[in-house]
C-alpha positions, 0 to 999 in steps of 0.5 A: 667809546662804545656804549657797552664798554665800561671804563675804569680810572686806575689812577695811574696804576699799571695793568698787566695780563695774567702771568703764567708761572712756568716752573713752580712746586705749588704743594711745596710752596704751600707747605713753606707757609707752615714751616720755619722760614730760614731765608736770609739767615746770616749766622747759626745763631739766627737760624737757631733763633728762627727755629726757637721762635717757630716752636714757641709760636706754633707749639700747639701744632708740633705734635700733630706733625711727624717732624718740624720742617724748615727751608731756605737756609744757605751756607754761603750766607751762614758762613758755615754748613749747619749740622745736626748739633746746631739744631739739637741746641734748640730742639733735642727731642722733636725731629727737625729737618731743614732744607737748603734753598735748593731742596737738594740738601737737608740737615736732620737733627739727632732726633730725626736721624734716630727716628729713621735709624740713620747712624754711622753704620748706615751706608751711602745710597746710589745718587746721594751722600751722607756727610760724616764727621772724622769718626764716621758719625753722620753730621745730619747733612743729607744730599740728594738721594740720601734724603730718601733715608728720612722717608719714615718721617718725610713719607708720612702724608696728610689725609686727602682733605688736608692735601686738598686744602694745602694745594688750594692755599698754594694756588690762592697764593699764586693768584694773589700775585697775579698768576693765572696759570701754573706749570707745577711739578708736585710728587712724592719726591718733590713735596711729599704728594704721592697722588697729585692728579687725584688731589688736583682733580678733586679740586677741579670736580668741586670747581675750586681751582682758582687758576689753570694748572698744568701738572708735571708728574715724576717719571717714577710715579707714572701709572701709579695710583694718583698719577696718570699713565698717559696724558690726560685733561680734566673736563673743566678745561682748567687741569691737564697733565702731559709731562713727566719729570726726571731729576738727573743731578743736584745744584751748584750751590749744594755742590751736587750738580754733576760736572765733567770737571771737579769743582774749582773750590772742591777738587775731589768733588764732581757732584752727584748723578742721580740717574745713570745714563741707562736709567735716563734712557729707560725713563725717556723711552718710556715717556715717549712710548706713553706720549708724555713730553719730557722735562728734565732737571739738569744743572751740571754739564755731565748730567746735561750731556747724558740727557742730550745723548738720550734725547738724540737717541729716543726723541725728535725735535717735534717732541719738544723735550725740556732741559730745565735749569 
């Protein structure tokens, strides 16, 4: 062994190279550490207990936030789809919004619906659905684009320094797991971060990025304040952005993935297409014009067909578009 080589005895431990996470939402990951963890709940009672414990343990922080957030429930484990009334039992006064594990369906309690003026007279939105009881009252279940109706609450962002701290916590969590680079999609639509480039760039300016960051921005945000209009790289070499993200449908577990044929266990449902073929065409063509690489969420075959048609029309194989999921 050469004299300049230092040997370390790892006592039989495994050594791996740094890992690259190719699909993550760092800002949402960090927010989850401060929200109600509903993963693994197998009954409504257990879900309610998790919310009750969160309110008890973090009550001193509740009034500094616009609403209480929870995530990762799964109706297949719960045995039933939760509703506003299930949350009202433990938290009738404070707005609460809990997201399914896919983040494409949420349940808002009565206080949250009232704060956002969502009622029986609220119309469904294109690309989304409000679940309703037989008398027309919202059950609290909001699917896909219908979640935008909760923007009066979910649209309230932290101040810039708080957002920096939250992103830093998310990146540090990644590094603690051996991840040395992330391909992350953070946006107003995914996590509630309207200026992702500015926040990441501020961390890079301060030499605080603990790993390499490849940022993907939402197609809706291209060119807005806080998101670049063309591909860009930070001088540090640790931060770049050359992708835009399209969301064309939902997920199979939420029954919102856009299918050509109806769901076998829900014959009246073919899912939800969040973008029309024309809107997909316009977004893909705009990305091409700006030299962005296209990444698109598509789970159902109807959504994938619309995307592939658009790729064939506007892109070449050398553009290397990504159909995610």
